C-alpha positions as CSV (number, residue, x, y, z in Angstrom):
1,S,-5.9,-6.6,-14.5
2,N,-8.3,-8.9,-12.6
3,L,-6.8,-8.7,-9.2
4,S,-9.2,-11.3,-7.7
5,A,-8.3,-14.0,-10.3
6,S,-5.0,-14.8,-8.7
7,C,-6.1,-13.9,-5.2
8,W,-2.7,-12.2,-5.0
9,S,-1.5,-15.1,-2.9
10,H,2.1,-14.0,-3.6
11,L,1.5,-11.1,-1.3
12,H,1.2,-13.3,1.7
13,P,4.5,-13.3,3.5
14,A,4.1,-17.0,4.3
15,N,4.1,-17.8,0.6
16,M,6.8,-15.3,-0.4
17,F,9.7,-16.1,1.8
18,N,10.8,-19.7,2.0
19,S,14.2,-21.2,1.4
20,Y,13.1,-23.0,-1.8
21,N,13.3,-21.3,-5.2
22,V,9.6,-20.5,-5.4
23,K,8.3,-18.6,-8.3
24,F,7.7,-15.0,-7.3
25,H,4.9,-13.3,-9.0
26,H,5.7,-9.6,-9.1
27,S,3.6,-8.2,-11.8
28,K,3.3,-4.5,-11.1
29,A,7.0,-4.3,-10.1
30,L,7.9,-5.4,-13.6
31,T,5.8,-2.8,-15.6
32,S,7.4,-0.5,-18.1
33,P,7.8,2.3,-18.7
34,Y,8.7,3.1,-15.0
35,P,6.1,5.4,-13.5
36,G,6.6,9.1,-14.3
37,S,9.4,8.4,-16.8
38,H,10.2,6.9,-20.2
39,I,12.6,4.4,-18.7
40,E,12.0,0.8,-19.8
41,R,13.0,-1.9,-17.4
42,S,15.2,-4.8,-18.5
43,Q,12.9,-7.7,-19.4
44,V,12.8,-10.3,-16.6
45,P,11.3,-13.7,-17.6
46,E,9.1,-15.2,-15.0
47,D,11.5,-18.1,-14.3
48,K,14.3,-15.6,-13.6
49,V,12.6,-13.3,-11.1
50,G,13.8,-15.3,-8.0
51,W,17.4,-14.4,-6.9
52,L,18.1,-18.1,-6.4
53,T,18.0,-18.6,-10.1
54,E,21.4,-17.9,-11.5
55,W,21.4,-15.4,-14.3
56,K,24.9,-14.2,-15.2
57,D,23.7,-12.0,-18.0
58,Y,21.3,-10.0,-15.8
59,N,21.8,-6.4,-16.8
60,P,19.2,-4.1,-15.1
61,V,18.8,-0.5,-16.0
62,E,19.9,2.0,-13.3
63,Y,17.4,4.8,-12.5
64,T,16.7,7.2,-9.7
65,A,14.2,10.0,-10.3
66,K,15.5,13.6,-10.3
67,S,13.0,14.5,-7.6
68,V,14.8,11.9,-5.3
69,L,18.3,12.9,-6.3
70,A,17.4,16.6,-5.4
71,G,17.8,15.5,-1.8
72,P,14.3,16.2,-0.3
73,S,13.9,15.5,3.5
74,W,12.2,12.2,2.8
75,A,15.0,10.7,0.7
76,D,18.3,9.1,1.5
77,P,21.5,10.3,-0.2
78,Q,23.1,8.2,-2.9
79,I,24.7,5.0,-1.6
80,N,28.3,6.1,-2.3
81,D,27.9,9.6,-0.9
82,E,30.5,10.5,1.7
83,G,29.2,10.3,5.3
84,F,26.2,8.1,4.3
85,S,26.4,4.7,6.0
86,P,22.9,3.3,6.4
87,K,22.3,0.6,9.0
88,F,20.2,-1.9,7.0
89,N,17.9,-4.5,8.6
90,E,17.6,-2.4,11.8
91,R,16.3,0.9,13.1
92,D,18.7,3.5,11.8
93,G,18.2,6.6,13.9
94,E,14.6,7.8,13.1
95,V,14.5,5.8,9.9
96,E,13.0,2.3,10.1
97,R,15.2,0.1,7.8
98,K,13.8,-3.2,9.1
99,S,11.5,-5.1,6.7
100,L,8.1,-6.4,7.9
101,N,9.1,-9.7,6.2
102,G,12.3,-10.4,8.0
103,L,15.9,-10.0,7.0
104,Y,16.8,-9.0,3.4
105,V,20.1,-9.5,1.7
106,V,22.6,-6.6,1.3
107,E,24.9,-7.0,-1.7
108,N,27.7,-4.6,-2.6
109,G,26.3,-2.2,-0.1
110,R,22.8,-2.2,-1.7
111,P,19.8,-3.9,-0.2
112,R,18.2,-6.5,-2.4
113,N,14.5,-6.7,-3.1
114,P,13.2,-9.8,-1.2
115,A,10.6,-10.6,-3.9
116,G,13.2,-10.9,-6.7
117,R,14.5,-9.1,-9.7
118,T,12.6,-6.1,-11.2
119,G,14.7,-5.2,-14.2
120,L,15.7,-1.8,-12.6
121,T,18.3,-0.9,-10.0
122,G,18.6,2.4,-8.0
123,R,15.5,3.8,-6.2
124,G,13.2,5.1,-9.0
125,L,10.7,7.3,-7.3
126,L,11.3,5.9,-3.8
127,G,13.2,7.8,-1.2
128,R,14.8,5.1,0.9
129,W,17.2,2.3,0.0
130,G,15.5,-0.9,1.1
131,P,12.0,-0.9,2.5
132,N,9.9,2.2,2.1
133,H,7.2,2.0,4.8
134,A,3.6,3.1,4.2
135,A,0.3,2.9,6.0
136,D,-3.1,2.2,4.5
137,P,-6.2,3.0,6.7
138,V,-9.3,1.1,5.4
139,V,-12.2,3.1,6.9
140,T,-15.5,1.1,6.5
141,R,-19.2,1.3,7.3
142,W,-22.2,-0.8,6.2
143,K,-24.3,0.5,3.2
144,R,-27.7,1.5,4.5
145,D,-31.0,2.4,2.9
146,G,-33.1,5.5,3.6
147,S,-34.5,3.9,6.8
148,G,-31.1,3.1,8.1
149,N,-31.3,-0.6,7.5
150,K,-28.2,-2.5,6.2
151,V,-28.4,-3.2,2.4
152,A,-27.8,-6.8,1.4
153,H,-26.5,-7.7,-2.1
154,P,-29.3,-9.3,-4.1
155,V,-27.2,-12.2,-5.4
156,S,-24.9,-13.1,-2.6
157,G,-27.3,-12.2,0.2
158,K,-24.4,-10.7,2.2
159,N,-24.4,-7.1,3.5
160,I,-22.6,-4.5,1.4
161,L,-19.6,-2.8,3.0
162,Q,-18.4,0.7,1.9
163,F,-15.0,2.2,2.3
164,V,-13.6,5.7,1.9
165,A,-11.7,5.8,-1.4
166,I,-9.6,8.6,-2.9
167,K,-8.8,9.2,-6.5
168,R,-5.0,9.6,-6.7
169,R,-3.8,12.7,-8.6
170,D,-0.7,11.0,-10.0
171,C,-2.4,8.2,-11.9
172,G,-6.1,8.8,-11.6
173,E,-6.8,5.4,-9.9
174,W,-9.0,4.9,-6.9
175,A,-7.1,3.9,-3.8
176,I,-7.1,3.6,0.0
177,P,-6.1,7.1,1.4
178,G,-2.7,6.0,2.7
179,G,0.8,7.4,2.6
180,M,4.4,7.1,3.8
181,V,5.4,6.8,7.5
182,D,7.4,9.8,8.6
183,P,10.8,9.2,10.3
184,G,10.1,8.5,14.0
185,E,6.4,8.4,13.5
186,K,4.3,5.5,15.0
187,I,2.2,3.6,12.5
188,T,-1.0,4.4,14.3
189,A,-0.2,8.1,13.9
190,T,0.5,7.7,10.2
191,L,-2.8,6.0,9.6
192,K,-4.8,8.7,11.3
193,R,-2.8,11.6,9.8
194,E,-3.0,10.3,6.2
195,F,-6.7,9.8,6.5
196,E,-7.2,13.3,7.8
197,E,-5.0,14.9,5.1
198,E,-6.3,13.0,2.1
199,A,-10.0,12.3,2.9
200,L,-10.9,15.2,5.1
201,N,-8.5,17.9,3.7
202,S,-7.2,18.7,7.2
203,L,-4.1,20.6,5.9
204,Q,-6.5,23.3,4.6
205,K,-8.6,23.5,7.8
206,S,-8.5,26.2,10.5
207,P,-7.1,25.1,13.9
208,E,-10.7,25.1,15.2
209,E,-12.1,22.9,12.4
210,K,-9.1,20.6,12.7
211,A,-9.6,20.2,16.4
212,K,-13.3,19.3,15.8
213,L,-12.3,16.7,13.2
214,E,-9.6,15.3,15.6
215,K,-12.2,14.8,18.3
216,Q,-14.6,12.9,16.0
217,L,-11.9,10.8,14.5
218,Q,-10.4,9.9,17.8
219,K,-13.4,7.7,18.6
220,L,-13.0,5.7,15.4
221,F,-9.2,5.4,15.5
222,S,-9.0,4.5,19.2
223,Q,-11.4,1.5,19.0
224,E,-10.8,-2.1,18.2
225,H,-9.2,-2.3,14.7
226,L,-8.1,-5.1,12.4
227,V,-4.6,-5.4,11.0
228,V,-5.4,-6.7,7.5
229,Y,-1.9,-7.0,6.0
230,R,1.7,-6.3,6.9
231,G,4.5,-6.7,4.5
232,Y,5.9,-6.4,1.0
233,V,3.7,-4.7,-1.7
234,D,3.9,-5.4,-5.4
235,D,4.1,-1.8,-6.5
236,P,5.0,-0.3,-9.9
237,R,7.6,1.9,-8.2
238,N,9.7,-1.0,-6.8
239,T,13.2,-1.6,-7.9
240,D,15.9,-4.2,-7.1
241,N,17.2,-1.9,-4.3
242,A,14.0,-0.1,-3.0
243,W,10.5,-1.4,-2.4
244,M,7.2,-0.6,-0.8
245,E,6.0,-2.3,2.4
246,T,2.7,-1.4,4.1
247,E,0.5,-2.1,7.1
248,A,-3.2,-2.0,6.1
249,V,-5.5,-1.5,9.0
250,N,-9.3,-1.6,9.0
251,Y,-11.2,0.9,11.2
252,H,-14.8,0.0,11.1
253,D,-17.7,2.2,12.0
254,E,-20.3,-0.4,12.9
255,T,-23.2,2.0,13.5
256,G,-22.2,4.6,11.0
257,E,-22.6,7.3,13.5
258,T,-19.0,8.6,13.6
259,M,-18.4,8.7,9.9
260,D,-21.9,10.0,8.9
261,N,-21.0,13.4,10.5
262,L,-17.6,13.7,8.9
263,P,-17.5,15.9,5.8
264,L,-15.4,14.0,3.3
265,E,-13.2,16.4,1.3
266,A,-10.3,15.6,-1.0
267,G,-6.9,17.0,0.1
268,D,-3.2,16.6,-0.4
269,D,-2.6,13.9,-3.0
270,A,-6.2,13.2,-3.6
271,G,-8.2,14.5,-6.6
272,A,-11.6,13.3,-5.2
273,V,-12.9,11.3,-2.3
274,K,-16.1,9.3,-1.7
275,W,-17.7,6.2,-0.1
276,V,-17.4,3.3,-2.4
277,D,-19.4,0.0,-2.4
278,I,-17.1,-2.9,-2.1
279,S,-17.2,-5.7,-4.6
280,E,-14.7,-7.7,-6.7
281,K,-15.6,-5.4,-9.6
282,L,-13.5,-2.5,-8.1
283,E,-10.3,-1.8,-9.8
284,L,-8.0,-0.1,-7.4
285,Y,-4.3,1.1,-7.3
286,A,-1.4,-1.3,-6.6
287,S,-2.5,-4.1,-4.3
288,H,-5.4,-2.2,-2.6
289,S,-8.1,-4.6,-4.0
290,H,-6.4,-7.4,-2.1
291,F,-6.5,-5.5,1.2
292,I,-10.2,-4.6,0.6
293,K,-11.1,-8.3,-0.2
294,L,-9.4,-9.4,3.1
295,V,-11.6,-6.9,5.0
296,T,-14.8,-8.3,3.4
297,E,-13.7,-11.8,4.4
298,K,-13.1,-10.8,8.0
299,R,-16.3,-8.9,8.2
300,G,-18.5,-11.4,6.4
301,A,-19.5,-8.8,3.8
302,H,-20.3,-9.1,0.1
303,W,-17.5,-9.5,-2.3
304,S,-18.5,-11.7,-5.3
305,E,-21.7,-12.6,-7.2
306,D,-20.1,-15.9,-8.1
307,P,-19.9,-18.1,-5.0
308,G,-17.2,-20.3,-6.7
309,S,-14.8,-17.3,-7.2
310,E,-13.9,-17.0,-3.5
311,C,-10.4,-18.5,-3.4
312,H,-9.0,-19.8,-0.2
313,E,-5.4,-20.1,0.9
C-alpha cells in the first residue's frame, strides 16, 4: 500500500468532518479478516461508508475479542452490563471519552465511528467503546557522517532525518514506539513512558539504570516539541463502535547529543528497535507514514526523490 500516493488527506480532521456527505476513505478500517481473528467484515462499498448515505440493508458482523471480554483493567464492560453507564463525549471519571475530532453520535447507547461504517460492530480488539486514545512519540535526529556533518540526499539535496522505529511483535511491521494513554494519564507522560518502555526497555531496567535514562530523556522531552497530528486514525482494529485516535508529537534532537548516548533496546511490545532513515519508501504500520511525512515537511528534510510527488493540501 503506497501511503504517500493518496497523501492520506482523509486523516486531516478538516477534511473528515463536514456536514456534507463527503466520501470517507477508510481503507485499513475495512480490512478482513479482522486482526488476530478469522472474522470477515461485512463488505462496505465505498459509496456507503458515510453514515449520511441511507443503507437499510446494512448488516455488520458483531465481534469483540475474548481478550477484551475477559475484563482486563484497560477495557470497558459490555454496553448492556448492569451498572455500566458510560458518559460519552465527555471525561468519564479517569477515562477520556471525548474525541479529538469533536462530538460523535451515540445511537442505541453505542457510540458511532465518526469516519463511517466499517462492516463490524462491537469493539474488536479495542478496550473502550468510542475513542481509544493513543500517543505516538516521533523522536528524530539528523543523519550524520563519520565527521559529524549532516548527510544530504544526493537527489533531493535535502538533509536526511532519522527516527526511532520499533518492529511490532504482533504484526512484524515497523512503527513509531507509541501506545495507549492510561486512565488519568497526561498525554505528555504517555509519550515519554511509551518511548522508554518500547525503545529503551525501561521495564527491565534496575531503578538506578532507569533513573539515569529518565535524566537523559528529560532534556529531550521537556524541550520545544511539534504536535504533528491529533485525531482519528484509520486503523485495522477500528469498528463501528470503537476506534483509534492519537496525538503524534515530534521530539527533535537537533545536535544529536542527547540521543547518541541513549542505548536503544527493544522492550514491551517491540521485537526490535533502530534508527531509520526517513523517506517515502518506508512502509510503516497503520497511518505512521503519514505522521513521519508531516515531520519531514515541518523540518524541511528529505522525503521524496521525485519533486513532483510532494502533494499539498
